[in-house]
mmCIF file of the protein (N, C-alpha, C, O) and its ligand, coordinates in Angstrom:
data_MODEL
# 
_entry.id   MODEL 
# 
loop_
_entity.id 
_entity.type 
_entity.pdbx_number_of_molecules 
1 polymer     1 
2 non-polymer 1 
# 
_entity_poly.entity_id                      1 
_entity_poly.type                           'polypeptide(L)' 
_entity_poly.nstd_linkage                   no 
_entity_poly.nstd_monomer                   no 
_entity_poly.pdbx_seq_one_letter_code       
;(UNK)(UNK)(UNK)(UNK)(UNK)(UNK)(UNK)(UNK)(UNK)(UNK)(UNK)(UNK)(UNK)(UNK)(UNK)(UNK)
(UNK)(UNK)(UNK)(UNK)(UNK)(UNK)(UNK)(UNK)(UNK)(UNK)(UNK)(UNK)(UNK)(UNK)(UNK)(UNK)
(UNK)(UNK)(UNK)(UNK)(UNK)(UNK)(UNK)(UNK)(UNK)
;
_entity_poly.pdbx_seq_one_letter_code_can   XXXXXXXXXXXXXXXXXXXXXXXXXXXXXXXXXXXXXXXXX 
_entity_poly.pdbx_strand_id                 A 
# 
loop_
_entity_poly_seq.entity_id 
_entity_poly_seq.num 
_entity_poly_seq.mon_id 
_entity_poly_seq.hetero 
1 1  UNK n 
1 2  UNK n 
1 3  UNK n 
1 4  UNK n 
1 5  UNK n 
1 6  UNK n 
1 7  UNK n 
1 8  UNK n 
1 9  UNK n 
1 10 UNK n 
1 11 UNK n 
1 12 UNK n 
1 13 UNK n 
1 14 UNK n 
1 15 UNK n 
1 16 UNK n 
1 17 UNK n 
1 18 UNK n 
1 19 UNK n 
1 20 UNK n 
1 21 UNK n 
1 22 UNK n 
1 23 UNK n 
1 24 UNK n 
1 25 UNK n 
1 26 UNK n 
1 27 UNK n 
1 28 UNK n 
1 29 UNK n 
1 30 UNK n 
1 31 UNK n 
1 32 UNK n 
1 33 UNK n 
1 34 UNK n 
1 35 UNK n 
1 36 UNK n 
1 37 UNK n 
1 38 UNK n 
1 39 UNK n 
1 40 UNK n 
1 41 UNK n 
# 
loop_
_struct_asym.id 
_struct_asym.entity_id 
A 1 
B 2 
# 
loop_
_chem_comp.id 
_chem_comp.type 
_chem_comp.mon_nstd_flag 
UNK 'L-peptide linking' . 
ZN  non-polymer         . 
# 
_pdbx_entity_nonpoly.entity_id   2 
_pdbx_entity_nonpoly.name        ? 
_pdbx_entity_nonpoly.comp_id     ZN 
# 
_pdbx_nonpoly_scheme.asym_id         B 
_pdbx_nonpoly_scheme.entity_id       2 
_pdbx_nonpoly_scheme.mon_id          ZN 
_pdbx_nonpoly_scheme.ndb_seq_num     1 
_pdbx_nonpoly_scheme.pdb_seq_num     101 
_pdbx_nonpoly_scheme.auth_seq_num    101 
_pdbx_nonpoly_scheme.pdb_mon_id      ZN 
_pdbx_nonpoly_scheme.auth_mon_id     ZN 
_pdbx_nonpoly_scheme.pdb_strand_id   A 
_pdbx_nonpoly_scheme.pdb_ins_code    . 
# 
loop_
_atom_site.group_PDB 
_atom_site.id 
_atom_site.type_symbol 
_atom_site.label_atom_id 
_atom_site.label_alt_id 
_atom_site.label_comp_id 
_atom_site.label_asym_id 
_atom_site.label_entity_id 
_atom_site.label_seq_id 
_atom_site.pdbx_PDB_ins_code 
_atom_site.Cartn_x 
_atom_site.Cartn_y 
_atom_site.Cartn_z 
_atom_site.occupancy 
_atom_site.B_iso_or_equiv 
_atom_site.pdbx_formal_charge 
_atom_site.auth_seq_id 
_atom_site.auth_comp_id 
_atom_site.auth_asym_id 
_atom_site.auth_atom_id 
_atom_site.pdbx_PDB_model_num 
ATOM   1   N  N  . UNK A 1 1  ? -10.766 -58.496 -85.584  1.00 0.00 ? 1   UNK A N  1 
ATOM   2   C  CA . UNK A 1 1  ? -9.951  -57.294 -85.563  1.00 0.00 ? 1   UNK A CA 1 
ATOM   3   C  C  . UNK A 1 1  ? -10.729 -56.127 -86.138  1.00 0.00 ? 1   UNK A C  1 
ATOM   4   O  O  . UNK A 1 1  ? -11.252 -56.176 -87.251  1.00 0.00 ? 1   UNK A O  1 
ATOM   5   N  N  . UNK A 1 2  ? -10.782 -55.117 -85.365  1.00 0.00 ? 2   UNK A N  1 
ATOM   6   C  CA . UNK A 1 2  ? -11.563 -53.963 -85.797  1.00 0.00 ? 2   UNK A CA 1 
ATOM   7   C  C  . UNK A 1 2  ? -10.706 -52.975 -86.579  1.00 0.00 ? 2   UNK A C  1 
ATOM   8   O  O  . UNK A 1 2  ? -9.658  -52.521 -86.122  1.00 0.00 ? 2   UNK A O  1 
ATOM   9   N  N  . UNK A 1 3  ? -11.181 -52.672 -87.739  1.00 0.00 ? 3   UNK A N  1 
ATOM   10  C  CA . UNK A 1 3  ? -10.474 -51.690 -88.556  1.00 0.00 ? 3   UNK A CA 1 
ATOM   11  C  C  . UNK A 1 3  ? -10.898 -50.284 -88.169  1.00 0.00 ? 3   UNK A C  1 
ATOM   12  O  O  . UNK A 1 3  ? -12.078 -49.935 -88.221  1.00 0.00 ? 3   UNK A O  1 
ATOM   13  N  N  . UNK A 1 4  ? -9.941  -49.509 -87.792  1.00 0.00 ? 4   UNK A N  1 
ATOM   14  C  CA . UNK A 1 4  ? -10.275 -48.155 -87.375  1.00 0.00 ? 4   UNK A CA 1 
ATOM   15  C  C  . UNK A 1 4  ? -10.245 -47.214 -88.577  1.00 0.00 ? 4   UNK A C  1 
ATOM   16  O  O  . UNK A 1 4  ? -9.315  -47.205 -89.384  1.00 0.00 ? 4   UNK A O  1 
ATOM   17  N  N  . UNK A 1 5  ? -11.268 -46.457 -88.647  1.00 0.00 ? 5   UNK A N  1 
ATOM   18  C  CA . UNK A 1 5  ? -11.360 -45.515 -89.764  1.00 0.00 ? 5   UNK A CA 1 
ATOM   19  C  C  . UNK A 1 5  ? -10.737 -44.181 -89.399  1.00 0.00 ? 5   UNK A C  1 
ATOM   20  O  O  . UNK A 1 5  ? -11.139 -43.520 -88.441  1.00 0.00 ? 5   UNK A O  1 
ATOM   21  N  N  . UNK A 1 6  ? -9.759  -43.811 -90.178  1.00 0.00 ? 6   UNK A N  1 
ATOM   22  C  CA . UNK A 1 6  ? -9.144  -42.510 -89.958  1.00 0.00 ? 6   UNK A CA 1 
ATOM   23  C  C  . UNK A 1 6  ? -9.735  -41.467 -90.902  1.00 0.00 ? 6   UNK A C  1 
ATOM   24  O  O  . UNK A 1 6  ? -9.302  -40.315 -90.946  1.00 0.00 ? 6   UNK A O  1 
ATOM   25  N  N  . UNK A 1 7  ? -10.720 -41.903 -91.641  1.00 0.00 ? 7   UNK A N  1 
ATOM   26  C  CA . UNK A 1 7  ? -11.316 -40.979 -92.605  1.00 0.00 ? 7   UNK A CA 1 
ATOM   27  C  C  . UNK A 1 7  ? -12.226 -39.989 -91.890  1.00 0.00 ? 7   UNK A C  1 
ATOM   28  O  O  . UNK A 1 7  ? -13.092 -40.371 -91.102  1.00 0.00 ? 7   UNK A O  1 
ATOM   29  N  N  . UNK A 1 8  ? -12.019 -38.761 -92.171  1.00 0.00 ? 8   UNK A N  1 
ATOM   30  C  CA . UNK A 1 8  ? -12.877 -37.740 -91.589  1.00 0.00 ? 8   UNK A CA 1 
ATOM   31  C  C  . UNK A 1 8  ? -14.021 -37.454 -92.551  1.00 0.00 ? 8   UNK A C  1 
ATOM   32  O  O  . UNK A 1 8  ? -14.096 -38.041 -93.631  1.00 0.00 ? 8   UNK A O  1 
ATOM   33  N  N  . UNK A 1 9  ? -14.887 -36.572 -92.164  1.00 0.00 ? 9   UNK A N  1 
ATOM   34  C  CA . UNK A 1 9  ? -15.980 -36.231 -93.064  1.00 0.00 ? 9   UNK A CA 1 
ATOM   35  C  C  . UNK A 1 9  ? -15.464 -35.270 -94.106  1.00 0.00 ? 9   UNK A C  1 
ATOM   36  O  O  . UNK A 1 9  ? -15.269 -34.082 -93.848  1.00 0.00 ? 9   UNK A O  1 
ATOM   37  N  N  . UNK A 1 10 ? -15.253 -35.797 -95.266  1.00 0.00 ? 10  UNK A N  1 
ATOM   38  C  CA . UNK A 1 10 ? -14.794 -34.942 -96.340  1.00 0.00 ? 10  UNK A CA 1 
ATOM   39  C  C  . UNK A 1 10 ? -13.572 -35.494 -97.024  1.00 0.00 ? 10  UNK A C  1 
ATOM   40  O  O  . UNK A 1 10 ? -13.032 -36.536 -96.650  1.00 0.00 ? 10  UNK A O  1 
ATOM   41  N  N  . UNK A 1 11 ? -13.156 -34.776 -98.025  1.00 0.00 ? 11  UNK A N  1 
ATOM   42  C  CA . UNK A 1 11 ? -12.016 -35.187 -98.823  1.00 0.00 ? 11  UNK A CA 1 
ATOM   43  C  C  . UNK A 1 11 ? -10.756 -35.276 -97.964  1.00 0.00 ? 11  UNK A C  1 
ATOM   44  O  O  . UNK A 1 11 ? -10.464 -34.376 -97.176  1.00 0.00 ? 11  UNK A O  1 
ATOM   45  N  N  . UNK A 1 12 ? -10.018 -36.367 -98.127  1.00 0.00 ? 12  UNK A N  1 
ATOM   46  C  CA . UNK A 1 12 ? -8.822  -36.584 -97.319  1.00 0.00 ? 12  UNK A CA 1 
ATOM   47  C  C  . UNK A 1 12 ? -7.670  -35.704 -97.788  1.00 0.00 ? 12  UNK A C  1 
ATOM   48  O  O  . UNK A 1 12 ? -6.728  -35.449 -97.038  1.00 0.00 ? 12  UNK A O  1 
ATOM   49  N  N  . UNK A 1 13 ? -7.749  -35.250 -99.014  1.00 0.00 ? 13  UNK A N  1 
ATOM   50  C  CA . UNK A 1 13 ? -6.653  -34.468 -99.569  1.00 0.00 ? 13  UNK A CA 1 
ATOM   51  C  C  . UNK A 1 13 ? -6.698  -33.023 -99.104  1.00 0.00 ? 13  UNK A C  1 
ATOM   52  O  O  . UNK A 1 13 ? -5.663  -32.407 -98.847  1.00 0.00 ? 13  UNK A O  1 
ATOM   53  N  N  . UNK A 1 14 ? -7.878  -32.503 -99.001  1.00 0.00 ? 14  UNK A N  1 
ATOM   54  C  CA . UNK A 1 14 ? -8.000  -31.085 -98.645  1.00 0.00 ? 14  UNK A CA 1 
ATOM   55  C  C  . UNK A 1 14 ? -8.713  -30.916 -97.303  1.00 0.00 ? 14  UNK A C  1 
ATOM   56  O  O  . UNK A 1 14 ? -9.073  -29.805 -96.915  1.00 0.00 ? 14  UNK A O  1 
ATOM   57  N  N  . UNK A 1 15 ? -8.907  -32.013 -96.614  1.00 0.00 ? 15  UNK A N  1 
ATOM   58  C  CA . UNK A 1 15 ? -9.558  -31.981 -95.302  1.00 0.00 ? 15  UNK A CA 1 
ATOM   59  C  C  . UNK A 1 15 ? -10.958 -31.390 -95.365  1.00 0.00 ? 15  UNK A C  1 
ATOM   60  O  O  . UNK A 1 15 ? -11.429 -30.764 -94.415  1.00 0.00 ? 15  UNK A O  1 
ATOM   61  N  N  . UNK A 1 16 ? -11.605 -31.597 -96.484  1.00 0.00 ? 16  UNK A N  1 
ATOM   62  C  CA . UNK A 1 16 ? -12.982 -31.144 -96.622  1.00 0.00 ? 16  UNK A CA 1 
ATOM   63  C  C  . UNK A 1 16 ? -13.129 -29.676 -96.958  1.00 0.00 ? 16  UNK A C  1 
ATOM   64  O  O  . UNK A 1 16 ? -14.238 -29.142 -97.000  1.00 0.00 ? 16  UNK A O  1 
ATOM   65  N  N  . UNK A 1 17 ? -12.005 -29.032 -97.197  1.00 0.00 ? 17  UNK A N  1 
ATOM   66  C  CA . UNK A 1 17 ? -12.080 -27.600 -97.510  1.00 0.00 ? 17  UNK A CA 1 
ATOM   67  C  C  . UNK A 1 17 ? -12.431 -27.365 -98.973  1.00 0.00 ? 17  UNK A C  1 
ATOM   68  O  O  . UNK A 1 17 ? -13.083 -26.383 -99.328  1.00 0.00 ? 17  UNK A O  1 
ATOM   69  N  N  . UNK A 1 18 ? -11.981 -28.291 -99.805  1.00 0.00 ? 18  UNK A N  1 
ATOM   70  C  CA . UNK A 1 18 ? -12.227 -28.143 -101.228 1.00 0.00 ? 18  UNK A CA 1 
ATOM   71  C  C  . UNK A 1 18 ? -11.091 -27.442 -101.948 1.00 0.00 ? 18  UNK A C  1 
ATOM   72  O  O  . UNK A 1 18 ? -11.107 -27.296 -103.170 1.00 0.00 ? 18  UNK A O  1 
ATOM   73  N  N  . UNK A 1 19 ? -10.122 -27.019 -101.189 1.00 0.00 ? 19  UNK A N  1 
ATOM   74  C  CA . UNK A 1 19 ? -8.984  -26.342 -101.821 1.00 0.00 ? 19  UNK A CA 1 
ATOM   75  C  C  . UNK A 1 19 ? -7.734  -26.515 -100.973 1.00 0.00 ? 19  UNK A C  1 
ATOM   76  O  O  . UNK A 1 19 ? -7.808  -26.864 -99.795  1.00 0.00 ? 19  UNK A O  1 
ATOM   77  N  N  . UNK A 1 20 ? -6.613  -26.272 -101.575 1.00 0.00 ? 20  UNK A N  1 
ATOM   78  C  CA . UNK A 1 20 ? -5.353  -26.300 -100.855 1.00 0.00 ? 20  UNK A CA 1 
ATOM   79  C  C  . UNK A 1 20 ? -4.880  -24.881 -100.619 1.00 0.00 ? 20  UNK A C  1 
ATOM   80  O  O  . UNK A 1 20 ? -4.987  -24.021 -101.493 1.00 0.00 ? 20  UNK A O  1 
ATOM   81  N  N  . UNK A 1 21 ? -4.362  -24.648 -99.440  1.00 0.00 ? 21  UNK A N  1 
ATOM   82  C  CA . UNK A 1 21 ? -3.771  -23.346 -99.161  1.00 0.00 ? 21  UNK A CA 1 
ATOM   83  C  C  . UNK A 1 21 ? -2.309  -23.394 -99.578  1.00 0.00 ? 21  UNK A C  1 
ATOM   84  O  O  . UNK A 1 21 ? -1.538  -24.219 -99.089  1.00 0.00 ? 21  UNK A O  1 
ATOM   85  N  N  . UNK A 1 22 ? -1.943  -22.515 -100.471 1.00 0.00 ? 22  UNK A N  1 
ATOM   86  C  CA . UNK A 1 22 ? -0.580  -22.506 -100.973 1.00 0.00 ? 22  UNK A CA 1 
ATOM   87  C  C  . UNK A 1 22 ? 0.319   -21.672 -100.084 1.00 0.00 ? 22  UNK A C  1 
ATOM   88  O  O  . UNK A 1 22 ? -0.069  -20.619 -99.578  1.00 0.00 ? 22  UNK A O  1 
ATOM   89  N  N  . UNK A 1 23 ? 1.532   -22.173 -99.907  1.00 0.00 ? 23  UNK A N  1 
ATOM   90  C  CA . UNK A 1 23 ? 2.482   -21.472 -99.040  1.00 0.00 ? 23  UNK A CA 1 
ATOM   91  C  C  . UNK A 1 23 ? 2.858   -20.116 -99.610  1.00 0.00 ? 23  UNK A C  1 
ATOM   92  O  O  . UNK A 1 23 ? 3.127   -19.166 -98.874  1.00 0.00 ? 23  UNK A O  1 
ATOM   93  N  N  . UNK A 1 24 ? 2.873   -20.043 -100.913 1.00 0.00 ? 24  UNK A N  1 
ATOM   94  C  CA . UNK A 1 24 ? 3.282   -18.798 -101.564 1.00 0.00 ? 24  UNK A CA 1 
ATOM   95  C  C  . UNK A 1 24 ? 2.142   -17.795 -101.610 1.00 0.00 ? 24  UNK A C  1 
ATOM   96  O  O  . UNK A 1 24 ? 2.312   -16.654 -102.038 1.00 0.00 ? 24  UNK A O  1 
ATOM   97  N  N  . UNK A 1 25 ? 1.001   -18.235 -101.170 1.00 0.00 ? 25  UNK A N  1 
ATOM   98  C  CA . UNK A 1 25 ? -0.150  -17.343 -101.175 1.00 0.00 ? 25  UNK A CA 1 
ATOM   99  C  C  . UNK A 1 25 ? -1.220  -17.824 -102.129 1.00 0.00 ? 25  UNK A C  1 
ATOM   100 O  O  . UNK A 1 25 ? -0.928  -18.430 -103.160 1.00 0.00 ? 25  UNK A O  1 
ATOM   101 N  N  . UNK A 1 26 ? -2.444  -17.551 -101.778 1.00 0.00 ? 26  UNK A N  1 
ATOM   102 C  CA . UNK A 1 26 ? -3.550  -17.956 -102.625 1.00 0.00 ? 26  UNK A CA 1 
ATOM   103 C  C  . UNK A 1 26 ? -3.976  -19.377 -102.322 1.00 0.00 ? 26  UNK A C  1 
ATOM   104 O  O  . UNK A 1 26 ? -3.543  -19.974 -101.336 1.00 0.00 ? 26  UNK A O  1 
ATOM   105 N  N  . UNK A 1 27 ? -4.808  -19.899 -103.159 1.00 0.00 ? 27  UNK A N  1 
ATOM   106 C  CA . UNK A 1 27 ? -5.294  -21.250 -102.960 1.00 0.00 ? 27  UNK A CA 1 
ATOM   107 C  C  . UNK A 1 27 ? -5.491  -21.936 -104.297 1.00 0.00 ? 27  UNK A C  1 
ATOM   108 O  O  . UNK A 1 27 ? -5.594  -21.299 -105.346 1.00 0.00 ? 27  UNK A O  1 
ATOM   109 N  N  . UNK A 1 28 ? -5.540  -23.248 -104.225 1.00 0.00 ? 28  UNK A N  1 
ATOM   110 C  CA . UNK A 1 28 ? -5.738  -24.029 -105.437 1.00 0.00 ? 28  UNK A CA 1 
ATOM   111 C  C  . UNK A 1 28 ? -6.864  -25.012 -105.206 1.00 0.00 ? 28  UNK A C  1 
ATOM   112 O  O  . UNK A 1 28 ? -6.913  -25.684 -104.175 1.00 0.00 ? 28  UNK A O  1 
ATOM   113 N  N  . UNK A 1 29 ? -7.762  -25.095 -106.160 1.00 0.00 ? 29  UNK A N  1 
ATOM   114 C  CA . UNK A 1 29 ? -8.890  -26.009 -106.025 1.00 0.00 ? 29  UNK A CA 1 
ATOM   115 C  C  . UNK A 1 29 ? -8.427  -27.451 -105.996 1.00 0.00 ? 29  UNK A C  1 
ATOM   116 O  O  . UNK A 1 29 ? -7.597  -27.863 -106.807 1.00 0.00 ? 29  UNK A O  1 
ATOM   117 N  N  . UNK A 1 30 ? -8.956  -28.204 -105.074 1.00 0.00 ? 30  UNK A N  1 
ATOM   118 C  CA . UNK A 1 30 ? -8.597  -29.609 -104.947 1.00 0.00 ? 30  UNK A CA 1 
ATOM   119 C  C  . UNK A 1 30 ? -9.127  -30.390 -106.143 1.00 0.00 ? 30  UNK A C  1 
ATOM   120 O  O  . UNK A 1 30 ? -10.319 -30.367 -106.452 1.00 0.00 ? 30  UNK A O  1 
ATOM   121 N  N  . UNK A 1 31 ? -8.208  -31.078 -106.802 1.00 0.00 ? 31  UNK A N  1 
ATOM   122 C  CA . UNK A 1 31 ? -8.607  -31.822 -107.988 1.00 0.00 ? 31  UNK A CA 1 
ATOM   123 C  C  . UNK A 1 31 ? -9.280  -33.136 -107.632 1.00 0.00 ? 31  UNK A C  1 
ATOM   124 O  O  . UNK A 1 31 ? -9.954  -33.747 -108.462 1.00 0.00 ? 31  UNK A O  1 
ATOM   125 N  N  . UNK A 1 32 ? -9.094  -33.563 -106.402 1.00 0.00 ? 32  UNK A N  1 
ATOM   126 C  CA . UNK A 1 32 ? -9.661  -34.847 -105.974 1.00 0.00 ? 32  UNK A CA 1 
ATOM   127 C  C  . UNK A 1 32 ? -11.167 -34.748 -105.802 1.00 0.00 ? 32  UNK A C  1 
ATOM   128 O  O  . UNK A 1 32 ? -11.901 -35.672 -106.155 1.00 0.00 ? 32  UNK A O  1 
ATOM   129 N  N  . UNK A 1 33 ? -11.618 -33.648 -105.270 1.00 0.00 ? 33  UNK A N  1 
ATOM   130 C  CA . UNK A 1 33 ? -13.043 -33.494 -104.997 1.00 0.00 ? 33  UNK A CA 1 
ATOM   131 C  C  . UNK A 1 33 ? -13.638 -32.370 -105.826 1.00 0.00 ? 33  UNK A C  1 
ATOM   132 O  O  . UNK A 1 33 ? -14.808 -32.019 -105.671 1.00 0.00 ? 33  UNK A O  1 
ATOM   133 N  N  . UNK A 1 34 ? -12.831 -31.818 -106.698 1.00 0.00 ? 34  UNK A N  1 
ATOM   134 C  CA . UNK A 1 34 ? -13.276 -30.741 -107.578 1.00 0.00 ? 34  UNK A CA 1 
ATOM   135 C  C  . UNK A 1 34 ? -13.788 -29.548 -106.796 1.00 0.00 ? 34  UNK A C  1 
ATOM   136 O  O  . UNK A 1 34 ? -14.692 -28.842 -107.242 1.00 0.00 ? 34  UNK A O  1 
ATOM   137 N  N  . UNK A 1 35 ? -13.217 -29.330 -105.648 1.00 0.00 ? 35  UNK A N  1 
ATOM   138 C  CA . UNK A 1 35 ? -13.579 -28.156 -104.862 1.00 0.00 ? 35  UNK A CA 1 
ATOM   139 C  C  . UNK A 1 35 ? -14.813 -28.321 -104.008 1.00 0.00 ? 35  UNK A C  1 
ATOM   140 O  O  . UNK A 1 35 ? -15.243 -27.385 -103.334 1.00 0.00 ? 35  UNK A O  1 
ATOM   141 N  N  . UNK A 1 36 ? -15.383 -29.509 -104.034 1.00 0.00 ? 36  UNK A N  1 
ATOM   142 C  CA . UNK A 1 36 ? -16.612 -29.704 -103.251 1.00 0.00 ? 36  UNK A CA 1 
ATOM   143 C  C  . UNK A 1 36 ? -16.296 -30.039 -101.795 1.00 0.00 ? 36  UNK A C  1 
ATOM   144 O  O  . UNK A 1 36 ? -17.098 -29.782 -100.898 1.00 0.00 ? 36  UNK A O  1 
ATOM   145 N  N  . UNK A 1 37 ? -15.112 -30.618 -101.574 1.00 0.00 ? 37  UNK A N  1 
ATOM   146 C  CA . UNK A 1 37 ? -14.735 -30.988 -100.214 1.00 0.00 ? 37  UNK A CA 1 
ATOM   147 C  C  . UNK A 1 37 ? -15.359 -32.299 -99.771  1.00 0.00 ? 37  UNK A C  1 
ATOM   148 O  O  . UNK A 1 37 ? -15.120 -32.764 -98.657  1.00 0.00 ? 37  UNK A O  1 
ATOM   149 N  N  . UNK A 1 38 ? -16.143 -32.881 -100.629 1.00 0.00 ? 38  UNK A N  1 
ATOM   150 C  CA . UNK A 1 38 ? -16.804 -34.120 -100.286 1.00 0.00 ? 38  UNK A CA 1 
ATOM   151 C  C  . UNK A 1 38 ? -15.920 -35.305 -100.618 1.00 0.00 ? 38  UNK A C  1 
ATOM   152 O  O  . UNK A 1 38 ? -15.201 -35.306 -101.617 1.00 0.00 ? 38  UNK A O  1 
ATOM   153 N  N  . UNK A 1 39 ? -15.984 -36.296 -99.776  1.00 0.00 ? 39  UNK A N  1 
ATOM   154 C  CA . UNK A 1 39 ? -15.178 -37.485 -99.997  1.00 0.00 ? 39  UNK A CA 1 
ATOM   155 C  C  . UNK A 1 39 ? -15.796 -38.365 -101.068 1.00 0.00 ? 39  UNK A C  1 
ATOM   156 O  O  . UNK A 1 39 ? -17.002 -38.613 -101.080 1.00 0.00 ? 39  UNK A O  1 
ATOM   157 N  N  . UNK A 1 40 ? -14.943 -38.828 -101.962 1.00 0.00 ? 40  UNK A N  1 
ATOM   158 C  CA . UNK A 1 40 ? -15.401 -39.727 -103.002 1.00 0.00 ? 40  UNK A CA 1 
ATOM   159 C  C  . UNK A 1 40 ? -15.495 -41.151 -102.471 1.00 0.00 ? 40  UNK A C  1 
ATOM   160 O  O  . UNK A 1 40 ? -14.596 -41.632 -101.781 1.00 0.00 ? 40  UNK A O  1 
ATOM   161 N  N  . UNK A 1 41 ? -16.556 -41.791 -102.791 1.00 0.00 ? 41  UNK A N  1 
ATOM   162 C  CA . UNK A 1 41 ? -16.711 -43.192 -102.360 1.00 0.00 ? 41  UNK A CA 1 
ATOM   163 C  C  . UNK A 1 41 ? -16.114 -44.127 -103.383 1.00 0.00 ? 41  UNK A C  1 
ATOM   164 O  O  . UNK A 1 41 ? -16.147 -45.344 -103.201 1.00 0.00 ? 41  UNK A O  1 
HETATM 165 ZN ZN . ZN  B 2 .  ? -10.466 -32.326 -101.886 1.00 0.00 2 101 ZN  A ZN 1 
# 
């Protein structure tokens, strides 16, 4: 059985952006990747 990877290149929380776009305006640095956008192994 082949496991399909849904992981994209980059942090899964912020989609590799390194930050979250807030609905109220502005942005917040992703705490998961510390704003780097890189996926943690
Ligand atoms: Zn992130």
